[in-house]
TORVEXDREN-789485 format. One line per field, with one value per atom (N, C-alpha, C, O): residue number from 1; residue in one letter; atom name; x, y, z. Coordinates in steps of 0.2 Angstrom, whole numbers, plus 2048, in hexadecimal, padded with zeros to 3 digits. Example, Ala and Ser with C-alpha at 12.3 -4.5 7.8 and 13.67 -1.06 7.14 Angstrom:
2
nr = (1/1/1/1/2/2/2/2) $
rest = (a/a/a/a/s/s/s/s) $
atom = (N/CA/C/O/N/CA/C/O) $
u = (842/83E/842/847/840/844/840/843) $
v = (7E4/7EA/7F0/7EF/7F5/7FB/800/806) $
w = (827/827/827/82A/823/824/827/828) $
//
This chain:
94
nr = (1/1/1/1/2/2/2/2/3/3/3/3/4/4/4/4/5/5/5/5/6/6/6/6/7/7/7/7/8/8/8/8/9/9/9/9/10/10/10/10/11/11/11/11/12/12/12/12/13/13/13/13/14/14/14/14/15/15/15/15/16/16/16/16/17/17/17/17/18/18/18/18/19/19/19/19/20/20/20/20/21/21/21/21/22/22/22/22/23/23/23/23/24/24/24/24/25/25/25/25/26/26/26/26/27/27/27/27/28/28/28/28/29/29/29/29/30/30/30/30/31/31/31/31/32/32/32/32/33/33/33/33/34/34/34/34/35/35/35/35/36/36/36/36/37/37/37/37/38/38/38/38/39/39/39/39/40/40/40/40/41/41/41/41/42/42/42/42/43/43/43/43/44/44/44/44/45/45/45/45/46/46/46/46/47/47/47/47/48/48/48/48/49/49/49/49/50/50/50/50/51/51/51/51/52/52/52/52/53/53/53/53/54/54/54/54/55/55/55/55/56/56/56/56/57/57/57/57/58/58/58/58/59/59/59/59/60/60/60/60/61/61/61/61/62/62/62/62/63/63/63/63/64/64/64/64/65/65/65/65/66/66/66/66/67/67/67/67/68/68/68/68/69/69/69/69/70/70/70/70/71/71/71/71/72/72/72/72/73/73/73/73/74/74/74/74/75/75/75/75/76/76/76/76/77/77/77/77/78/78/78/78/79/79/79/79/80/80/80/80/81/81/81/81/82/82/82/82/83/83/83/83/84/84/84/84/85/85/85/85/86/86/86/86/87/87/87/87/88/88/88/88/89/89/89/89/90/90/90/90/91/91/91/91/92/92/92/92/93/93/93/93/94/94/94/94) $
rest = (m/m/m/m/k/k/k/k/i/i/i/i/e/e/e/e/d/d/d/d/l/l/l/l/v/v/v/v/k/k/k/k/i/i/i/i/g/g/g/g/v/v/v/v/g/g/g/g/g/g/g/g/a/a/a/a/f/f/f/f/l/l/l/l/t/t/t/t/k/k/k/k/e/e/e/e/k/k/k/k/v/v/v/v/e/e/e/e/g/g/g/g/l/l/l/l/i/i/i/i/s/s/s/s/e/e/e/e/a/a/a/a/k/k/k/k/k/k/k/k/r/r/r/r/g/g/g/g/e/e/e/e/l/l/l/l/t/t/t/t/e/e/e/e/k/k/k/k/e/e/e/e/t/t/t/t/e/e/e/e/e/e/e/e/i/i/i/i/i/i/i/i/n/n/n/n/n/n/n/n/m/m/m/m/k/k/k/k/k/k/k/k/e/e/e/e/s/s/s/s/e/e/e/e/q/q/q/q/k/k/k/k/m/m/m/m/e/e/e/e/e/e/e/e/i/i/i/i/r/r/r/r/k/k/k/k/m/m/m/m/i/i/i/i/q/q/q/q/e/e/e/e/e/e/e/e/i/i/i/i/k/k/k/k/k/k/k/k/q/q/q/q/l/l/l/l/k/k/k/k/e/e/e/e/l/l/l/l/g/g/g/g/v/v/v/v/a/a/a/a/t/t/t/t/k/k/k/k/e/e/e/e/d/d/d/d/i/i/i/i/k/k/k/k/k/k/k/k/l/l/l/l/e/e/e/e/e/e/e/e/k/k/k/k/f/f/f/f/d/d/d/d/k/k/k/k/l/l/l/l/n/n/n/n/v/v/v/v/k/k/k/k/k/k/k/k) $
atom = (N/CA/C/O/N/CA/C/O/N/CA/C/O/N/CA/C/O/N/CA/C/O/N/CA/C/O/N/CA/C/O/N/CA/C/O/N/CA/C/O/N/CA/C/O/N/CA/C/O/N/CA/C/O/N/CA/C/O/N/CA/C/O/N/CA/C/O/N/CA/C/O/N/CA/C/O/N/CA/C/O/N/CA/C/O/N/CA/C/O/N/CA/C/O/N/CA/C/O/N/CA/C/O/N/CA/C/O/N/CA/C/O/N/CA/C/O/N/CA/C/O/N/CA/C/O/N/CA/C/O/N/CA/C/O/N/CA/C/O/N/CA/C/O/N/CA/C/O/N/CA/C/O/N/CA/C/O/N/CA/C/O/N/CA/C/O/N/CA/C/O/N/CA/C/O/N/CA/C/O/N/CA/C/O/N/CA/C/O/N/CA/C/O/N/CA/C/O/N/CA/C/O/N/CA/C/O/N/CA/C/O/N/CA/C/O/N/CA/C/O/N/CA/C/O/N/CA/C/O/N/CA/C/O/N/CA/C/O/N/CA/C/O/N/CA/C/O/N/CA/C/O/N/CA/C/O/N/CA/C/O/N/CA/C/O/N/CA/C/O/N/CA/C/O/N/CA/C/O/N/CA/C/O/N/CA/C/O/N/CA/C/O/N/CA/C/O/N/CA/C/O/N/CA/C/O/N/CA/C/O/N/CA/C/O/N/CA/C/O/N/CA/C/O/N/CA/C/O/N/CA/C/O/N/CA/C/O/N/CA/C/O/N/CA/C/O/N/CA/C/O/N/CA/C/O/N/CA/C/O/N/CA/C/O/N/CA/C/O/N/CA/C/O/N/CA/C/O/N/CA/C/O/N/CA/C/O/N/CA/C/O/N/CA/C/O/N/CA/C/O/N/CA/C/O/N/CA/C/O/N/CA/C/O/N/CA/C/O/N/CA/C/O) $
u = (1F3/1EF/1F4/1F9/1F4/1F8/1F6/1F1/1FB/1FA/1F5/1F1/1F5/1F0/1E9/1E4/1E8/1E1/1DF/1D9/1E4/1E2/1DF/1DB/1E3/1E1/1DA/1D6/1D9/1D2/1CD/1C7/1CE/1C9/1C7/1C1/1CC/1CB/1CA/1CE/1C4/1C2/1C6/1C8/1C8/1CD/1D3/1D6/1D6/1DC/1DB/1E0/1D5/1D4/1D4/1D5/1D3/1D3/1D9/1D9/1DE/1E4/1E8/1E8/1EC/1F1/1F7/1F8/1FA/1FF/204/207/206/20C/20A/20F/204/202/202/205/200/200/207/209/20C/213/216/21A/214/217/215/219/20F/20C/210/211/210/213/21B/21D/21E/225/226/22B/222/223/221/225/21C/21B/221/222/224/22A/230/233/231/236/235/23A/22F/22D/22D/22C/22E/22E/227/227/222/21B/21A/215/21E/21C/223/228/222/228/227/222/22C/22C/226/223/225/220/219/215/218/212/211/20B/216/215/213/20E/216/214/20C/209/20A/204/1FF/1F9/200/1FC/1FB/1F6/201/201/1FC/1F8/1FE/1FA/1F2/1EE/1F1/1EA/1E6/1E1/1EA/1E7/1E6/1E1/1EB/1EA/1E4/1E0/1E3/1DE/1D7/1D2/1D7/1D1/1CF/1C9/1D4/1D3/1D0/1CC/1D3/1D0/1C9/1C5/1C8/1C1/1BC/1B7/1BE/1BA/1B9/1B3/1BE/1BD/1B8/1B5/1B9/1B4/1AD/1A9/1AC/1A5/1A3/19D/1A7/1A5/1A3/19E/1A7/1A6/19F/19C/19E/198/192/18D/192/18D/18C/186/191/190/18D/188/18F/18D/185/181/183/17C/178/172/17B/177/176/171/17B/17B/175/171/175/170/169/165/169/162/160/15A/164/163/161/15C/165/163/15C/159/15B/154/14F/14A/150/14B/14A/144/14F/14F/14C/14A/14B/149/14E/14C/154/159/15A/15A/15A/15B/162/167/162/169/16B/167/171/174/16F/16E/16D/169/162/160/15F/159/15A/156/160/161/162/160/166/167/160/15F/15C/155/151/14E/151/14E/151/14E/158/15B/159/158/159/157/150/14E/14B/144/144/140/148/148/14B/148/150/153/14E/14D/14A/145/13F/13D/13D/138/13B/137/141/144/144/144/146/146/13F/13F/13A/133/131/12D/134/131/133/132) $
v = (D26/D2C/D31/D2F/D37/D3C/D3E/D3D/D41/D43/D48/D49/D4D/D52/D4F/D52/D4A/D47/D44/D45/D41/D3F/D45/D44/D4A/D50/D52/D54/D53/D55/D50/D53/D4A/D45/D47/D47/D49/D4C/D47/D45/D44/D3F/D39/D36/D37/D31/D32/D2D/D38/D39/D39/D37/D3A/D39/D32/D30/D2D/D26/D22/D1C/D25/D22/D22/D26/D1D/D1D/D22/D24/D24/D29/D27/D2B/D20/D1E/D1E/D1F/D1C/D1C/D23/D24/D28/D2F/D31/D34/D2F/D31/D2E/D31/D28/D24/D27/D28/D29/D2C/D33/D35/D37/D3D/D3D/D40/D38/D37/D35/D37/D31/D2E/D34/D35/D38/D3E/D43/D46/D44/D48/D46/D49/D3F/D3C/D3D/D3E/D3C/D3D/D44/D46/D49/D50/D53/D58/D4F/D52/D57/D5B/D57/D5C/D5F/D5C/D65/D69/D68/D65/D6A/D69/D6D/D6B/D73/D78/D74/D74/D72/D6E/D68/D67/D65/D5F/D61/D5E/D66/D69/D6B/D6A/D6F/D71/D6B/D6B/D66/D60/D5D/D5B/D5C/D59/D5D/D5A/D63/D68/D68/D67/D68/D68/D61/D61/D5C/D55/D54/D52/D57/D57/D5B/D59/D61/D65/D62/D62/D5F/D5C/D56/D55/D52/D4C/D4E/D4B/D54/D56/D59/D57/D5C/D5E/D58/D59/D53/D4E/D4A/D48/D49/D46/D4A/D47/D50/D55/D54/D53/D54/D52/D4C/D4B/D47/D40/D40/D3D/D43/D43/D47/D44/D4C/D50/D4B/D4B/D48/D43/D3E/D3C/D3B/D36/D38/D35/D3E/D41/D43/D41/D45/D47/D40/D40/D3B/D35/D32/D2F/D32/D30/D34/D31/D3A/D3E/D3C/D3B/D3B/D39/D32/D32/D2E/D27/D27/D24/D2B/D2C/D2F/D2D/D34/D37/D32/D32/D2E/D29/D24/D21/D22/D1E/D20/D1D/D27/D2A/D2B/D2C/D2B/D2C/D33/D37/D35/D3C/D3E/D3B/D44/D48/D4C/D4C/D4E/D52/D58/D5A/D5B/D61/D5F/D63/D59/D57/D57/D59/D54/D53/D59/D5A/D5E/D64/D68/D6B/D68/D6B/D68/D6C/D62/D5E/D60/D62/D61/D63/D6A/D6C/D6E/D75/D76/D79/D72/D71/D6F/D71/D6A/D67/D6C/D6D/D70/D75/D7A/D7D/D7C/D81/D7F/D82/D78/D76/D75/D77/D74/D73/D7A/D7B/D7F/D86/D89/D8C/D87/D89/D86/D89/D80/D7D/D81/D7E) $
w = (744/747/74A/74D/748/74A/751/753/755/75C/75C/761/757/757/756/759/753/752/759/75B/75D/763/768/76C/768/76C/769/76E/763/761/763/764/764/766/76D/76F/771/778/77D/781/77D/782/782/787/77C/77B/77F/782/77F/783/78A/78E/78D/794/796/79C/792/794/792/793/78E/78C/792/797/793/798/797/792/79D/79C/798/794/798/795/78D/789/78B/784/781/77C/785/783/782/77D/787/786/780/77D/77F/779/773/76E/772/76C/76B/765/770/770/76E/769/771/770/768/765/766/75F/75A/755/75C/757/757/752/75D/75D/759/756/75A/756/74E/74B/74C/745/743/73D/748/746/745/743/748/747/74C/74B/752/757/75A/75A/75B/75F/766/769/76A/771/774/779/771/774/772/777/76C/76B/76F/771/771/775/77C/77F/77F/785/785/78A/780/77F/77F/782/77B/77B/781/783/785/78B/790/794/790/795/793/798/78D/78B/78D/78F/78C/78D/795/797/799/7A0/7A2/7A6/79F/7A1/79F/7A3/799/797/79B/79D/79D/7A1/7A8/7AA/7AB/7B1/7B1/7B5/7AB/7AA/7A9/7AC/7A5/7A5/7AB/7AD/7AF/7B6/7BA/7BE/7BA/7BE/7BC/7C0/7B5/7B2/7B5/7B7/7B4/7B6/7BE/7C0/7C2/7C9/7CB/7CF/7C7/7C8/7C6/7CA/7C1/7BE/7C3/7C5/7C6/7CB/7D1/7D4/7D3/7D9/7D9/7DD/7D3/7D2/7D2/7D4/7CE/7CE/7D5/7D7/7D9/7E0/7E4/7E7/7E3/7E7/7E4/7E8/7DE/7DB/7DE/7E0/7DE/7E1/7E8/7EA/7EC/7F3/7F4/7F9/7F0/7F1/7EF/7F3/7EA/7E8/7ED/7EE/7F1/7F6/7FD/802/7FD/803/808/80E/807/80C/80D/809/814/816/814/815/812/811/817/81B/816/81C/81D/822/817/817/81B/81F/819/81D/824/828/826/82D/831/836/82D/830/831/836/82C/82D/833/837/834/839/840/845/840/846/848/84E/843/845/847/84C/844/847/84E/852/84F/856/85B/860/859/85D/85F/864/85A/85B/85F/864/85F/863/86A/86F/86B/872/875/87B/871/874/876/87B/873/874/87B/87E/87D/883/889/88F) $
//
């Protein structure tokens, strides 16, 4: 498999170890399949893609946690803040 194929796969690059990716890139450079500039571009693209995938995963986890807490009936910070505001309004009226 060529390094370009790995980049095209995208998600696979996010889950490879740094050492494995560096090894694949190094081998491709030795075989003359990649120039220094191409190597830098591939590494930068893989880093960017990895960061994007991690952010997507973080958001998915966060949404799932919110969903589960709501189903369990656990009060959120927003719920507590609303109750505090209502409580404060009631205390002012007295």
